A tleap script that builds the chain and sets N, CA, C and O, in Angstrom:
source leaprc.protein.ff14SB
mol = sequence {
  NMET ALA ILE VAL ASN PHE SER ILE PRO THR
  THR LEU GLU LYS ARG VAL GLY GLN THR ILE
  ARG GLU LYS GLY PHE SER SER LYS ALA GLU
  PHE PHE ARG TYR ALA ALA ILE TYR PHE ILE
  ASP VAL VAL ASP ASP SER ALA ILE SER GLU
  ASP GLU ARG ILE LYS TYR LEU SER ASP ALA
  ILE THR ARG GLU VAL ILE LYS LYS PHE HIE
  ASN LYS LYS ILE PRO PRO VAL GLU GLU GLN
  LEU ALA ASP CILE
}
set mol.1.N position { -40.276 18.094 43.438 }
set mol.1.CA position { -40.529 19.008 42.006 }
set mol.1.C position { -41.672 17.543 41.344 }
set mol.1.O position { -41.606 16.321 41.483 }
set mol.2.N position { -42.647 18.470 40.612 }
set mol.2.CA position { -43.493 18.164 39.798 }
set mol.2.C position { -42.820 16.781 38.784 }
set mol.2.O position { -41.680 16.484 39.143 }
set mol.3.N position { -43.336 15.977 37.668 }
set mol.3.CA position { -43.469 15.350 37.170 }
set mol.3.C position { -44.914 15.778 35.723 }
set mol.3.O position { -46.102 15.458 35.686 }
set mol.4.N position { -44.124 16.530 34.822 }
set mol.4.CA position { -45.133 16.387 33.416 }
set mol.4.C position { -44.479 15.640 32.701 }
set mol.4.O position { -43.264 15.452 32.635 }
set mol.5.N position { -45.804 14.959 31.841 }
set mol.5.CA position { -45.526 13.926 31.386 }
set mol.5.C position { -47.008 14.307 29.524 }
set mol.5.O position { -48.225 14.133 29.460 }
set mol.6.N position { -46.115 14.768 28.573 }
set mol.6.CA position { -46.563 14.992 27.377 }
set mol.6.C position { -46.014 14.473 26.186 }
set mol.6.O position { -44.807 14.228 26.191 }
set mol.7.N position { -46.774 14.226 25.013 }
set mol.7.CA position { -46.973 14.334 23.807 }
set mol.7.C position { -46.218 14.921 22.586 }
set mol.7.O position { -46.337 16.137 22.734 }
set mol.8.N position { -45.721 14.762 21.798 }
set mol.8.CA position { -45.339 16.348 20.907 }
set mol.8.C position { -45.072 15.511 19.251 }
set mol.8.O position { -44.795 14.326 19.067 }
set mol.9.N position { -45.273 16.620 18.199 }
set mol.9.CA position { -44.742 15.122 17.062 }
set mol.9.C position { -43.887 15.626 16.785 }
set mol.9.O position { -43.497 16.790 16.874 }
set mol.10.N position { -43.434 14.555 16.329 }
set mol.10.CA position { -42.042 14.210 15.717 }
set mol.10.C position { -41.434 15.018 14.694 }
set mol.10.O position { -40.395 14.582 14.199 }
set mol.11.N position { -41.925 16.199 14.257 }
set mol.11.CA position { -41.520 17.458 13.494 }
set mol.11.C position { -40.932 18.073 14.647 }
set mol.11.O position { -39.724 18.300 14.719 }
set mol.12.N position { -41.882 18.391 15.691 }
set mol.12.CA position { -41.925 19.087 16.521 }
set mol.12.C position { -40.273 18.741 17.477 }
set mol.12.O position { -39.308 19.467 17.719 }
set mol.13.N position { -40.583 17.296 17.813 }
set mol.13.CA position { -39.311 16.490 18.504 }
set mol.13.C position { -37.951 16.861 17.439 }
set mol.13.O position { -36.838 17.263 17.778 }
set mol.14.N position { -38.242 16.701 16.654 }
set mol.14.CA position { -36.507 17.201 15.983 }
set mol.14.C position { -36.282 17.956 15.929 }
set mol.14.O position { -35.089 18.094 15.659 }
set mol.15.N position { -37.036 19.146 16.094 }
set mol.15.CA position { -37.046 20.560 16.040 }
set mol.15.C position { -36.176 20.932 16.671 }
set mol.15.O position { -35.140 21.579 16.517 }
set mol.16.N position { -36.952 20.220 17.790 }
set mol.16.CA position { -36.007 20.069 19.386 }
set mol.16.C position { -34.828 19.436 20.014 }
set mol.16.O position { -34.173 19.587 21.046 }
set mol.17.N position { -34.824 18.803 19.160 }
set mol.17.CA position { -33.394 17.833 19.352 }
set mol.17.C position { -32.271 18.650 18.708 }
set mol.17.O position { -31.108 18.805 19.079 }
set mol.18.N position { -33.013 19.197 17.503 }
set mol.18.CA position { -31.479 20.305 16.485 }
set mol.18.C position { -31.477 21.519 18.042 }
set mol.18.O position { -30.420 22.139 17.925 }
set mol.19.N position { -31.833 21.763 18.661 }
set mol.19.CA position { -32.087 23.550 19.388 }
set mol.19.C position { -31.604 22.637 20.415 }
set mol.19.O position { -30.635 23.168 20.957 }
set mol.20.N position { -31.912 21.246 21.029 }
set mol.20.CA position { -30.891 21.372 21.985 }
set mol.20.C position { -29.509 21.454 22.033 }
set mol.20.O position { -28.807 22.025 22.867 }
set mol.21.N position { -29.082 20.599 20.703 }
set mol.21.CA position { -27.902 20.554 20.362 }
set mol.21.C position { -26.882 21.700 20.139 }
set mol.21.O position { -25.850 22.138 20.648 }
set mol.22.N position { -27.723 21.952 19.104 }
set mol.22.CA position { -26.808 23.759 18.559 }
set mol.22.C position { -27.187 24.914 19.756 }
set mol.22.O position { -26.770 25.997 19.345 }
set mol.23.N position { -27.841 25.068 21.110 }
set mol.23.CA position { -27.905 26.052 21.739 }
set mol.23.C position { -26.960 25.130 23.650 }
set mol.23.O position { -26.477 25.794 24.567 }
set mol.24.N position { -27.016 23.966 23.602 }
set mol.24.CA position { -26.297 23.232 24.380 }
set mol.24.C position { -27.177 22.706 25.658 }
set mol.24.O position { -26.600 22.555 26.734 }
set mol.25.N position { -28.330 22.476 25.557 }
set mol.25.CA position { -29.397 21.910 26.826 }
set mol.25.C position { -29.052 20.788 27.499 }
set mol.25.O position { -28.870 19.988 26.581 }
set mol.26.N position { -28.851 20.232 28.485 }
set mol.26.CA position { -28.255 19.039 28.845 }
set mol.26.C position { -29.105 17.614 28.488 }
set mol.26.O position { -28.889 16.406 28.390 }
set mol.27.N position { -30.393 18.733 28.343 }
set mol.27.CA position { -31.411 17.252 28.458 }
set mol.27.C position { -33.219 18.152 27.664 }
set mol.27.O position { -33.619 19.284 27.390 }
set mol.28.N position { -33.593 17.108 27.630 }
set mol.28.CA position { -35.568 17.961 26.794 }
set mol.28.C position { -35.955 18.390 28.176 }
set mol.28.O position { -36.800 19.282 28.092 }
set mol.29.N position { -35.711 18.148 29.191 }
set mol.29.CA position { -36.590 18.358 30.199 }
set mol.29.C position { -36.227 19.897 30.885 }
set mol.29.O position { -36.933 20.651 31.554 }
set mol.30.N position { -34.058 20.082 30.165 }
set mol.30.CA position { -34.153 21.234 30.837 }
set mol.30.C position { -35.010 22.397 29.766 }
set mol.30.O position { -35.836 23.287 29.964 }
set mol.31.N position { -34.107 21.680 28.207 }
set mol.31.CA position { -34.653 22.603 27.465 }
set mol.31.C position { -36.393 23.258 27.878 }
set mol.31.O position { -36.696 24.436 28.067 }
set mol.32.N position { -37.493 21.786 27.932 }
set mol.32.CA position { -38.643 23.075 28.352 }
set mol.32.C position { -38.777 23.528 29.695 }
set mol.32.O position { -39.792 24.221 29.758 }
set mol.33.N position { -38.261 23.453 30.687 }
set mol.33.CA position { -37.917 23.869 31.718 }
set mol.33.C position { -38.133 25.556 31.289 }
set mol.33.O position { -38.821 26.436 31.805 }
set mol.34.N position { -37.316 25.556 30.238 }
set mol.34.CA position { -36.286 27.061 30.048 }
set mol.34.C position { -37.598 27.698 29.180 }
set mol.34.O position { -38.003 28.848 29.347 }
set mol.35.N position { -38.165 26.763 28.253 }
set mol.35.CA position { -39.155 26.800 27.693 }
set mol.35.C position { -40.853 27.409 28.140 }
set mol.35.O position { -41.691 27.972 27.435 }
set mol.36.N position { -40.879 27.109 29.243 }
set mol.36.CA position { -41.880 27.455 30.196 }
set mol.36.C position { -41.449 28.809 30.774 }
set mol.36.O position { -42.126 29.793 30.478 }
set mol.37.N position { -40.516 28.926 31.472 }
set mol.37.CA position { -40.066 30.300 32.038 }
set mol.37.C position { -40.249 31.111 31.444 }
set mol.37.O position { -40.892 32.079 31.850 }
set mol.38.N position { -39.552 30.985 29.784 }
set mol.38.CA position { -39.381 32.251 28.315 }
set mol.38.C position { -40.911 32.545 28.432 }
set mol.38.O position { -41.311 33.706 28.527 }
set mol.39.N position { -41.752 31.488 28.424 }
set mol.39.CA position { -43.026 31.965 27.941 }
set mol.39.C position { -43.612 33.056 29.114 }
set mol.39.O position { -44.138 34.166 29.037 }
set mol.40.N position { -43.279 32.243 30.129 }
set mol.40.CA position { -44.044 32.682 31.520 }
set mol.40.C position { -43.382 33.927 31.763 }
set mol.40.O position { -44.190 34.531 32.468 }
set mol.41.N position { -42.506 34.576 31.614 }
set mol.41.CA position { -41.847 35.846 31.648 }
set mol.41.C position { -41.455 36.759 30.475 }
set mol.41.O position { -41.111 37.941 30.474 }
set mol.42.N position { -41.573 36.063 29.690 }
set mol.42.CA position { -41.344 37.369 28.353 }
set mol.42.C position { -42.557 37.341 27.255 }
set mol.42.O position { -43.145 38.328 26.814 }
set mol.43.N position { -42.730 36.306 27.004 }
set mol.43.CA position { -43.982 35.903 25.971 }
set mol.43.C position { -45.133 36.471 26.384 }
set mol.43.O position { -45.717 37.411 25.845 }
set mol.44.N position { -45.495 35.778 27.517 }
set mol.44.CA position { -47.419 36.241 28.399 }
set mol.44.C position { -46.534 37.441 29.424 }
set mol.44.O position { -46.731 37.387 30.638 }
set mol.45.N position { -45.910 38.126 29.058 }
set mol.45.CA position { -45.641 39.011 30.213 }
set mol.45.C position { -46.475 40.520 29.480 }
set mol.45.O position { -46.324 40.732 28.277 }
set mol.46.N position { -47.334 41.486 30.349 }
set mol.46.CA position { -47.836 41.989 29.645 }
set mol.46.C position { -47.327 43.584 29.934 }
set mol.46.O position { -47.934 44.651 30.018 }
set mol.47.N position { -45.786 43.162 30.050 }
set mol.47.CA position { -45.092 44.536 30.968 }
set mol.47.C position { -44.910 44.917 29.024 }
set mol.47.O position { -44.867 46.079 28.620 }
set mol.48.N position { -44.837 43.860 28.202 }
set mol.48.CA position { -43.962 43.928 26.525 }
set mol.48.C position { -45.129 44.863 26.581 }
set mol.48.O position { -46.037 45.012 27.399 }
set mol.49.N position { -44.772 45.528 25.292 }
set mol.49.CA position { -45.187 45.896 24.171 }
set mol.49.C position { -45.969 45.293 22.970 }
set mol.49.O position { -45.990 44.090 22.710 }
set mol.50.N position { -46.506 46.106 22.379 }
set mol.50.CA position { -47.213 45.376 21.299 }
set mol.50.C position { -46.424 45.229 20.647 }
set mol.50.O position { -46.485 44.211 19.958 }
set mol.51.N position { -45.584 45.872 20.529 }
set mol.51.CA position { -44.596 46.445 19.050 }
set mol.51.C position { -43.231 45.482 19.424 }
set mol.51.O position { -42.674 44.739 18.616 }
set mol.52.N position { -42.904 45.644 20.596 }
set mol.52.CA position { -41.824 44.425 21.227 }
set mol.52.C position { -42.526 42.528 20.462 }
set mol.52.O position { -41.940 41.721 19.740 }
set mol.53.N position { -43.627 42.494 20.938 }
set mol.53.CA position { -44.482 41.317 20.547 }
set mol.53.C position { -44.458 40.665 19.175 }
set mol.53.O position { -44.253 39.490 18.870 }
set mol.54.N position { -44.885 42.394 17.956 }
set mol.54.CA position { -44.980 41.844 16.774 }
set mol.54.C position { -43.855 41.657 16.246 }
set mol.54.O position { -43.946 41.272 15.080 }
set mol.55.N position { -42.630 41.794 16.702 }
set mol.55.CA position { -40.832 42.066 16.551 }
set mol.55.C position { -40.733 40.549 16.397 }
set mol.55.O position { -40.556 39.828 15.414 }
set mol.56.N position { -40.939 40.261 17.949 }
set mol.56.CA position { -40.360 38.688 18.128 }
set mol.56.C position { -40.947 38.178 17.208 }
set mol.56.O position { -40.215 37.665 16.362 }
set mol.57.N position { -42.508 38.092 16.967 }
set mol.57.CA position { -43.506 37.263 15.881 }
set mol.57.C position { -43.356 36.950 14.683 }
set mol.57.O position { -43.641 35.979 13.982 }
set mol.58.N position { -42.650 38.345 14.493 }
set mol.58.CA position { -41.995 38.876 13.272 }
set mol.58.C position { -40.579 38.274 12.301 }
set mol.58.O position { -40.216 38.095 11.138 }
set mol.59.N position { -39.919 38.060 14.391 }
set mol.59.CA position { -38.250 38.083 13.809 }
set mol.59.C position { -38.893 35.895 13.405 }
set mol.59.O position { -38.616 35.405 12.311 }
set mol.60.N position { -39.549 35.173 14.330 }
set mol.60.CA position { -40.126 34.100 14.103 }
set mol.60.C position { -40.421 33.669 13.321 }
set mol.60.O position { -39.873 32.619 12.984 }
set mol.61.N position { -41.616 34.300 12.449 }
set mol.61.CA position { -41.354 33.863 11.781 }
set mol.61.C position { -40.639 34.082 9.609 }
set mol.61.O position { -40.882 33.767 8.444 }
set mol.62.N position { -39.658 34.878 10.557 }
set mol.62.CA position { -37.858 35.250 9.179 }
set mol.62.C position { -37.720 33.929 9.391 }
set mol.62.O position { -37.459 33.289 8.372 }
set mol.63.N position { -37.815 33.296 10.428 }
set mol.63.CA position { -36.549 32.500 10.682 }
set mol.63.C position { -36.800 31.189 9.829 }
set mol.63.O position { -36.073 30.515 9.099 }
set mol.64.N position { -38.833 31.056 10.427 }
set mol.64.CA position { -39.043 29.876 9.879 }
set mol.64.C position { -38.980 29.639 8.097 }
set mol.64.O position { -38.644 28.667 7.421 }
set mol.65.N position { -39.407 30.831 7.780 }
set mol.65.CA position { -39.733 31.417 6.639 }
set mol.65.C position { -38.360 30.847 5.628 }
set mol.65.O position { -38.440 30.121 4.637 }
set mol.66.N position { -37.052 31.474 6.283 }
set mol.66.CA position { -35.683 31.537 6.284 }
set mol.66.C position { -35.156 30.062 5.950 }
set mol.66.O position { -34.425 29.644 5.052 }
set mol.67.N position { -35.920 29.323 7.205 }
set mol.67.CA position { -35.326 28.106 7.188 }
set mol.67.C position { -36.136 26.770 5.569 }
set mol.67.O position { -36.022 25.978 4.634 }
set mol.68.N position { -36.690 27.376 6.264 }
set mol.68.CA position { -37.566 26.255 4.602 }
set mol.68.C position { -37.589 26.753 3.817 }
set mol.68.O position { -37.500 25.838 2.998 }
set mol.69.N position { -37.646 27.631 3.257 }
set mol.69.CA position { -37.776 28.030 1.699 }
set mol.69.C position { -36.180 28.432 1.429 }
set mol.69.O position { -35.893 28.092 0.281 }
set mol.70.N position { -35.352 28.880 1.930 }
set mol.70.CA position { -33.834 28.929 2.079 }
set mol.70.C position { -33.634 28.438 0.435 }
set mol.70.O position { -34.059 27.388 -0.048 }
set mol.71.N position { -32.968 29.362 -0.172 }
set mol.71.CA position { -33.100 28.772 -1.499 }
set mol.71.C position { -33.575 28.852 -2.863 }
set mol.71.O position { -33.070 28.759 -3.982 }
set mol.72.N position { -35.095 29.122 -2.219 }
set mol.72.CA position { -35.715 28.468 -3.475 }
set mol.72.C position { -36.769 29.739 -3.775 }
set mol.72.O position { -37.072 30.635 -2.987 }
set mol.73.N position { -37.166 29.575 -4.949 }
set mol.73.CA position { -38.204 30.395 -5.433 }
set mol.73.C position { -39.315 29.969 -4.995 }
set mol.73.O position { -39.576 28.767 -5.033 }
set mol.74.N position { -40.292 31.011 -4.428 }
set mol.74.CA position { -41.284 31.415 -3.907 }
set mol.74.C position { -42.146 31.724 -4.363 }
set mol.74.O position { -42.127 32.936 -4.147 }
set mol.75.N position { -43.059 31.505 -4.939 }
set mol.75.CA position { -44.601 32.002 -6.248 }
set mol.75.C position { -44.906 33.099 -5.233 }
set mol.75.O position { -44.887 33.413 -4.043 }
set mol.76.N position { -45.228 33.517 -6.605 }
set mol.76.CA position { -45.707 35.693 -5.865 }
set mol.76.C position { -47.119 35.092 -5.237 }
set mol.76.O position { -47.619 33.971 -5.338 }
set mol.77.N position { -47.610 36.424 -4.471 }
set mol.77.CA position { -48.453 36.469 -3.871 }
set mol.77.C position { -49.565 35.928 -4.508 }
set mol.77.O position { -50.222 35.042 -3.961 }
set mol.78.N position { -49.873 36.410 -5.713 }
set mol.78.CA position { -50.422 36.851 -6.282 }
set mol.78.C position { -50.776 35.092 -6.929 }
set mol.78.O position { -51.864 34.520 -7.000 }
set mol.79.N position { -49.553 34.652 -7.277 }
set mol.79.CA position { -49.771 33.125 -7.593 }
set mol.79.C position { -50.294 32.165 -6.672 }
set mol.79.O position { -50.797 31.122 -7.090 }
set mol.80.N position { -50.204 32.479 -5.236 }
set mol.80.CA position { -50.104 31.354 -4.335 }
set mol.80.C position { -51.454 32.161 -3.731 }
set mol.80.O position { -51.760 31.791 -2.597 }
set mol.81.N position { -52.344 33.250 -4.344 }
set mol.81.CA position { -53.776 33.243 -3.286 }
set mol.81.C position { -55.152 33.303 -4.497 }
set mol.81.O position { -56.272 33.716 -4.198 }
set mol.82.N position { -54.665 32.670 -6.222 }
set mol.82.CA position { -55.412 32.593 -7.821 }
set mol.82.C position { -56.491 31.686 -7.009 }
set mol.82.O position { -57.661 32.067 -7.032 }
set mol.83.N position { -56.227 30.755 -6.446 }
set mol.83.CA position { -57.308 29.533 -6.533 }
set mol.83.C position { -58.598 30.261 -5.306 }
set mol.83.O position { -59.809 30.146 -5.497 }
set mol.84.N position { -57.903 31.076 -3.934 }
set mol.84.CA position { -59.167 31.405 -3.130 }
set mol.84.C position { -60.148 32.375 -3.576 }
set mol.84.O position { -61.146 32.604 -2.893 }
savepdb mol mol.pdb
quit
């Protein structure tokens, strides 16, 4: 088996650690093997329709927004884009 070494930012390391605990992965190596297989078999699969890909990405964005802004008031779009 090949050995792969790489660095990840601290924020990603924290998210990976939390996911490992929540989902029950036995190690970081197992998590990254699973992530690579998932990307190759699911995300990068040309057999997946654009609708499925958009749904997956929309769900991922939704999870991230909920995690980051849960119970916080988000300014309206007009206010967010006022200085553009």
